[in-house]
mmCIF file of the C-alpha atoms, coordinates in Angstrom:
data_MODEL
# 
_entry.id   MODEL 
# 
loop_
_atom_site.group_PDB 
_atom_site.id 
_atom_site.type_symbol 
_atom_site.label_atom_id 
_atom_site.label_alt_id 
_atom_site.label_comp_id 
_atom_site.label_asym_id 
_atom_site.label_entity_id 
_atom_site.label_seq_id 
_atom_site.pdbx_PDB_ins_code 
_atom_site.Cartn_x 
_atom_site.Cartn_y 
_atom_site.Cartn_z 
_atom_site.occupancy 
_atom_site.B_iso_or_equiv 
_atom_site.pdbx_formal_charge 
_atom_site.auth_seq_id 
_atom_site.auth_comp_id 
_atom_site.auth_asym_id 
_atom_site.auth_atom_id 
_atom_site.pdbx_PDB_model_num 
ATOM 1   C CA . MET A 1 1   ? 156.841 114.194 88.583  1.00 0.00 ? 1   MET A CA 1 
ATOM 2   C CA . ARG A 1 2   ? 154.838 112.444 86.150  1.00 0.00 ? 2   ARG A CA 1 
ATOM 3   C CA . HIS A 1 3   ? 151.843 113.903 85.192  1.00 0.00 ? 3   HIS A CA 1 
ATOM 4   C CA . GLU A 1 4   ? 149.855 110.877 85.991  1.00 0.00 ? 4   GLU A CA 1 
ATOM 5   C CA . LEU A 1 5   ? 151.048 110.763 89.691  1.00 0.00 ? 5   LEU A CA 1 
ATOM 6   C CA . THR A 1 6   ? 149.350 114.264 90.236  1.00 0.00 ? 6   THR A CA 1 
ATOM 7   C CA . ASN A 1 7   ? 145.774 114.994 91.452  1.00 0.00 ? 7   ASN A CA 1 
ATOM 8   C CA . SER A 1 8   ? 143.268 117.329 89.802  1.00 0.00 ? 8   SER A CA 1 
ATOM 9   C CA . ALA A 1 9   ? 145.101 120.597 92.090  1.00 0.00 ? 9   ALA A CA 1 
ATOM 10  C CA . GLY A 1 10  ? 148.793 119.648 89.757  1.00 0.00 ? 10  GLY A CA 1 
ATOM 11  C CA . VAL A 1 11  ? 150.537 118.287 93.160  1.00 0.00 ? 11  VAL A CA 1 
ATOM 12  C CA . ALA A 1 12  ? 151.601 114.911 93.682  1.00 0.00 ? 12  ALA A CA 1 
ATOM 13  C CA . HIS A 1 13  ? 148.992 112.277 94.594  1.00 0.00 ? 13  HIS A CA 1 
ATOM 14  C CA . GLY A 1 14  ? 149.494 111.564 98.840  1.00 0.00 ? 14  GLY A CA 1 
ATOM 15  C CA . GLY A 1 15  ? 149.597 108.214 97.692  1.00 0.00 ? 15  GLY A CA 1 
ATOM 16  C CA . VAL A 1 16  ? 152.684 108.712 95.917  1.00 0.00 ? 16  VAL A CA 1 
ATOM 17  C CA . ALA A 1 17  ? 154.559 109.741 98.710  1.00 0.00 ? 17  ALA A CA 1 
ATOM 18  C CA . ALA A 1 18  ? 152.991 107.281 101.460 1.00 0.00 ? 18  ALA A CA 1 
ATOM 19  C CA . ALA A 1 19  ? 153.938 104.383 99.006  1.00 0.00 ? 19  ALA A CA 1 
ATOM 20  C CA . MET A 1 20  ? 157.572 106.026 99.231  1.00 0.00 ? 20  MET A CA 1 
ATOM 21  C CA . ALA A 1 21  ? 157.487 106.462 102.408 1.00 0.00 ? 21  ALA A CA 1 
ATOM 22  C CA . ASP A 1 22  ? 156.683 102.491 102.905 1.00 0.00 ? 22  ASP A CA 1 
ATOM 23  C CA . VAL A 1 23  ? 159.103 101.374 100.790 1.00 0.00 ? 23  VAL A CA 1 
ATOM 24  C CA . ALA A 1 24  ? 161.874 103.615 102.788 1.00 0.00 ? 24  ALA A CA 1 
ATOM 25  C CA . VAL A 1 25  ? 161.450 101.998 105.492 1.00 0.00 ? 25  VAL A CA 1 
ATOM 26  C CA . GLY A 1 26  ? 160.735 97.930  104.214 1.00 0.00 ? 26  GLY A CA 1 
ATOM 27  C CA . ILE A 1 27  ? 164.312 98.539  102.262 1.00 0.00 ? 27  ILE A CA 1 
ATOM 28  C CA . ALA A 1 28  ? 166.172 99.740  105.421 1.00 0.00 ? 28  ALA A CA 1 
ATOM 29  C CA . ILE A 1 29  ? 164.319 97.004  107.332 1.00 0.00 ? 29  ILE A CA 1 
ATOM 30  C CA . ASN A 1 30  ? 165.248 94.805  104.679 1.00 0.00 ? 30  ASN A CA 1 
ATOM 31  C CA . ARG A 1 31  ? 169.058 96.164  104.397 1.00 0.00 ? 31  ARG A CA 1 
ATOM 32  C CA . HIS A 1 32  ? 169.613 95.833  108.342 1.00 0.00 ? 32  HIS A CA 1 
ATOM 33  C CA . PHE A 1 33  ? 169.019 91.979  107.936 1.00 0.00 ? 33  PHE A CA 1 
ATOM 34  C CA . GLY A 1 34  ? 170.593 91.379  105.024 1.00 0.00 ? 34  GLY A CA 1 
ATOM 35  C CA . GLY A 1 35  ? 167.301 90.501  103.626 1.00 0.00 ? 35  GLY A CA 1 
ATOM 36  C CA . LYS A 1 36  ? 166.566 87.258  105.997 1.00 0.00 ? 36  LYS A CA 1 
ATOM 37  C CA . ARG A 1 37  ? 163.225 88.505  107.568 1.00 0.00 ? 37  ARG A CA 1 
ATOM 38  C CA . LYS A 1 38  ? 159.897 88.609  106.016 1.00 0.00 ? 38  LYS A CA 1 
ATOM 39  C CA . THR A 1 39  ? 157.805 91.531  106.672 1.00 0.00 ? 39  THR A CA 1 
ATOM 40  C CA . THR A 1 40  ? 154.819 93.143  105.646 1.00 0.00 ? 40  THR A CA 1 
ATOM 41  C CA . THR A 1 41  ? 153.442 96.330  107.144 1.00 0.00 ? 41  THR A CA 1 
ATOM 42  C CA . VAL A 1 42  ? 151.199 96.917  109.516 1.00 0.00 ? 42  VAL A CA 1 
ATOM 43  C CA . GLU A 1 43  ? 150.435 100.802 110.163 1.00 0.00 ? 43  GLU A CA 1 
ATOM 44  C CA . MET A 1 44  ? 151.745 103.970 109.189 1.00 0.00 ? 44  MET A CA 1 
ATOM 45  C CA . LYS A 1 45  ? 151.401 107.775 109.865 1.00 0.00 ? 45  LYS A CA 1 
ATOM 46  C CA . ILE A 1 46  ? 151.654 110.074 107.990 1.00 0.00 ? 46  ILE A CA 1 
ATOM 47  C CA . ASN A 1 47  ? 151.770 114.411 107.956 1.00 0.00 ? 47  ASN A CA 1 
ATOM 48  C CA . TYR A 1 48  ? 151.926 116.317 104.648 1.00 0.00 ? 48  TYR A CA 1 
ATOM 49  C CA . PHE A 1 49  ? 153.293 119.763 105.003 1.00 0.00 ? 49  PHE A CA 1 
ATOM 50  C CA . ARG A 1 50  ? 153.799 121.451 101.702 1.00 0.00 ? 50  ARG A CA 1 
ATOM 51  C CA . PRO A 1 51  ? 152.802 120.268 98.037  1.00 0.00 ? 51  PRO A CA 1 
ATOM 52  C CA . ALA A 1 52  ? 155.160 118.581 95.468  1.00 0.00 ? 52  ALA A CA 1 
ATOM 53  C CA . GLY A 1 53  ? 154.141 120.279 91.970  1.00 0.00 ? 53  GLY A CA 1 
ATOM 54  C CA . GLU A 1 54  ? 154.794 118.482 88.882  1.00 0.00 ? 54  GLU A CA 1 
ATOM 55  C CA . ASP A 1 55  ? 158.360 120.337 88.138  1.00 0.00 ? 55  ASP A CA 1 
ATOM 56  C CA . SER A 1 56  ? 159.692 118.398 91.356  1.00 0.00 ? 56  SER A CA 1 
ATOM 57  C CA . ARG A 1 57  ? 160.653 114.880 92.664  1.00 0.00 ? 57  ARG A CA 1 
ATOM 58  C CA . ILE A 1 58  ? 160.392 113.304 96.346  1.00 0.00 ? 58  ILE A CA 1 
ATOM 59  C CA . PHE A 1 59  ? 162.676 111.924 98.031  1.00 0.00 ? 59  PHE A CA 1 
ATOM 60  C CA . ALA A 1 60  ? 162.912 109.491 101.236 1.00 0.00 ? 60  ALA A CA 1 
ATOM 61  C CA . ARG A 1 61  ? 164.748 108.983 103.967 1.00 0.00 ? 61  ARG A CA 1 
ATOM 62  C CA . ALA A 1 62  ? 163.995 106.422 106.168 1.00 0.00 ? 62  ALA A CA 1 
ATOM 63  C CA . ARG A 1 63  ? 165.496 105.805 109.824 1.00 0.00 ? 63  ARG A CA 1 
ATOM 64  C CA . LEU A 1 64  ? 165.042 103.097 111.868 1.00 0.00 ? 64  LEU A CA 1 
ATOM 65  C CA . LEU A 1 65  ? 163.682 104.195 114.964 1.00 0.00 ? 65  LEU A CA 1 
ATOM 66  C CA . ARG A 1 66  ? 163.307 100.237 117.165 1.00 0.00 ? 66  ARG A CA 1 
ATOM 67  C CA . LEU A 1 67  ? 163.424 96.909  116.189 1.00 0.00 ? 67  LEU A CA 1 
ATOM 68  C CA . GLY A 1 68  ? 161.939 94.242  118.610 1.00 0.00 ? 68  GLY A CA 1 
ATOM 69  C CA . SER A 1 69  ? 161.823 90.559  118.092 1.00 0.00 ? 69  SER A CA 1 
ATOM 70  C CA . THR A 1 70  ? 157.704 90.882  116.487 1.00 0.00 ? 70  THR A CA 1 
ATOM 71  C CA . LEU A 1 71  ? 157.646 94.538  115.233 1.00 0.00 ? 71  LEU A CA 1 
ATOM 72  C CA . GLY A 1 72  ? 159.909 97.126  113.516 1.00 0.00 ? 72  GLY A CA 1 
ATOM 73  C CA . VAL A 1 73  ? 159.604 101.280 113.234 1.00 0.00 ? 73  VAL A CA 1 
ATOM 74  C CA . GLY A 1 74  ? 160.745 103.767 111.554 1.00 0.00 ? 74  GLY A CA 1 
ATOM 75  C CA . SER A 1 75  ? 160.577 106.811 110.241 1.00 0.00 ? 75  SER A CA 1 
ATOM 76  C CA . VAL A 1 76  ? 160.381 108.737 107.196 1.00 0.00 ? 76  VAL A CA 1 
ATOM 77  C CA . ASP A 1 77  ? 161.575 112.693 106.039 1.00 0.00 ? 77  ASP A CA 1 
ATOM 78  C CA . LEU A 1 78  ? 160.170 113.255 103.283 1.00 0.00 ? 78  LEU A CA 1 
ATOM 79  C CA . THR A 1 79  ? 161.419 116.111 100.897 1.00 0.00 ? 79  THR A CA 1 
ATOM 80  C CA . ASP A 1 80  ? 161.314 117.548 97.529  1.00 0.00 ? 80  ASP A CA 1 
ATOM 81  C CA . THR A 1 81  ? 163.899 119.048 94.718  1.00 0.00 ? 81  THR A CA 1 
ATOM 82  C CA . ASN A 1 82  ? 164.552 122.018 96.855  1.00 0.00 ? 82  ASN A CA 1 
ATOM 83  C CA . ARG A 1 83  ? 165.161 120.072 99.995  1.00 0.00 ? 83  ARG A CA 1 
ATOM 84  C CA . ASN A 1 84  ? 162.104 121.223 100.957 1.00 0.00 ? 84  ASN A CA 1 
ATOM 85  C CA . LEU A 1 85  ? 160.844 119.175 103.932 1.00 0.00 ? 85  LEU A CA 1 
ATOM 86  C CA . ILE A 1 86  ? 157.197 117.756 102.318 1.00 0.00 ? 86  ILE A CA 1 
ATOM 87  C CA . GLY A 1 87  ? 155.724 115.577 104.958 1.00 0.00 ? 87  GLY A CA 1 
ATOM 88  C CA . ALA A 1 88  ? 157.206 112.860 107.909 1.00 0.00 ? 88  ALA A CA 1 
ATOM 89  C CA . ALA A 1 89  ? 155.865 109.732 108.231 1.00 0.00 ? 89  ALA A CA 1 
ATOM 90  C CA . LEU A 1 90  ? 155.849 106.747 110.927 1.00 0.00 ? 90  LEU A CA 1 
ATOM 91  C CA . VAL A 1 91  ? 155.527 103.741 109.427 1.00 0.00 ? 91  VAL A CA 1 
ATOM 92  C CA . THR A 1 92  ? 155.568 100.216 111.269 1.00 0.00 ? 92  THR A CA 1 
ATOM 93  C CA . TYR A 1 93  ? 156.557 96.553  109.960 1.00 0.00 ? 93  TYR A CA 1 
ATOM 94  C CA . ILE A 1 94  ? 155.961 93.037  111.772 1.00 0.00 ? 94  ILE A CA 1 
ATOM 95  C CA . PHE A 1 95  ? 158.227 90.435  111.427 1.00 0.00 ? 95  PHE A CA 1 
ATOM 96  C CA . LEU A 1 96  ? 156.245 87.604  109.609 1.00 0.00 ? 96  LEU A CA 1 
ATOM 97  C CA . GLU A 1 97  ? 158.175 84.739  111.200 1.00 0.00 ? 97  GLU A CA 1 
ATOM 98  C CA . ALA A 1 98  ? 157.117 83.955  114.925 1.00 0.00 ? 98  ALA A CA 1 
ATOM 99  C CA . ARG A 1 99  ? 159.450 84.096  117.922 1.00 0.00 ? 99  ARG A CA 1 
ATOM 100 C CA . GLY A 1 100 ? 161.665 81.394  118.368 1.00 0.00 ? 100 GLY A CA 1 
ATOM 101 C CA . THR A 1 101 ? 160.352 78.991  115.679 1.00 0.00 ? 101 THR A CA 1 
ATOM 102 C CA . GLY A 1 102 ? 160.845 79.891  112.569 1.00 0.00 ? 102 GLY A CA 1 
ATOM 103 C CA . ARG A 1 103 ? 157.735 79.440  111.191 1.00 0.00 ? 103 ARG A CA 1 
ATOM 104 C CA . LEU A 1 104 ? 155.673 82.127  109.579 1.00 0.00 ? 104 LEU A CA 1 
ATOM 105 C CA . LEU A 1 105 ? 153.156 84.127  111.899 1.00 0.00 ? 105 LEU A CA 1 
ATOM 106 C CA . SER A 1 106 ? 149.304 82.458  111.264 1.00 0.00 ? 106 SER A CA 1 
ATOM 107 C CA . TRP A 1 107 ? 146.632 85.138  110.349 1.00 0.00 ? 107 TRP A CA 1 
ATOM 108 C CA . ILE A 1 108 ? 142.775 84.171  109.391 1.00 0.00 ? 108 ILE A CA 1 
ATOM 109 C CA . PRO A 1 109 ? 142.183 84.476  106.177 1.00 0.00 ? 109 PRO A CA 1 
ATOM 110 C CA . LEU A 1 110 ? 139.047 87.082  105.110 1.00 0.00 ? 110 LEU A CA 1 
ATOM 111 C CA . SER A 1 111 ? 137.543 84.155  102.802 1.00 0.00 ? 111 SER A CA 1 
ATOM 112 C CA . ALA A 1 112 ? 137.200 82.249  106.274 1.00 0.00 ? 112 ALA A CA 1 
ATOM 113 C CA . LYS A 1 113 ? 135.116 84.385  108.216 1.00 0.00 ? 113 LYS A CA 1 
ATOM 114 C CA . ARG A 1 114 ? 131.282 84.738  106.873 1.00 0.00 ? 114 ARG A CA 1 
ATOM 115 C CA . VAL A 1 115 ? 132.089 88.567  105.365 1.00 0.00 ? 115 VAL A CA 1 
ATOM 116 C CA . HIS A 1 116 ? 128.419 90.618  104.574 1.00 0.00 ? 116 HIS A CA 1 
ATOM 117 C CA . HIS A 1 117 ? 128.792 93.268  101.165 1.00 0.00 ? 117 HIS A CA 1 
ATOM 118 C CA . ALA A 1 118 ? 126.703 95.976  101.195 1.00 0.00 ? 118 ALA A CA 1 
ATOM 119 C CA . GLY A 1 119 ? 124.728 96.107  98.064  1.00 0.00 ? 119 GLY A CA 1 
ATOM 120 C CA . ALA A 1 120 ? 125.081 93.185  95.746  1.00 0.00 ? 120 ALA A CA 1 
ATOM 121 C CA . GLY A 1 121 ? 122.781 91.417  97.260  1.00 0.00 ? 121 GLY A CA 1 
ATOM 122 C CA . ASN A 1 122 ? 124.718 91.134  100.201 1.00 0.00 ? 122 ASN A CA 1 
ATOM 123 C CA . ARG A 1 123 ? 126.536 88.607  98.740  1.00 0.00 ? 123 ARG A CA 1 
ATOM 124 C CA . LYS A 1 124 ? 128.434 86.169  101.226 1.00 0.00 ? 124 LYS A CA 1 
ATOM 125 C CA . SER A 1 125 ? 132.222 85.980  100.348 1.00 0.00 ? 125 SER A CA 1 
# 
């Protein structure tokens, strides 16, 4: 584990394991469909069981639990160098193509809505 990826306690930052879990499910879905479906993450739940120190590596192993027409769900076991279970995640991806149309789902960009930001004079963007 590179020092830059650790927190002030000297253990892996939780975001490292979360990113690895996210990518592990994304790769599993990509392989399942041969790279032919566009996807993005819509939800992730992660539990951390024990810390991974600087002298350890983190491994992520994904299993696809459900592949529907719109969503795909995978679980991930996160282990350390000694094969200790250090965390588990449940990750949901959306398939960006609308059912049967071959078109990408339409999303309303944030820039199209009036958004008020706290501070900075409550600018609109």
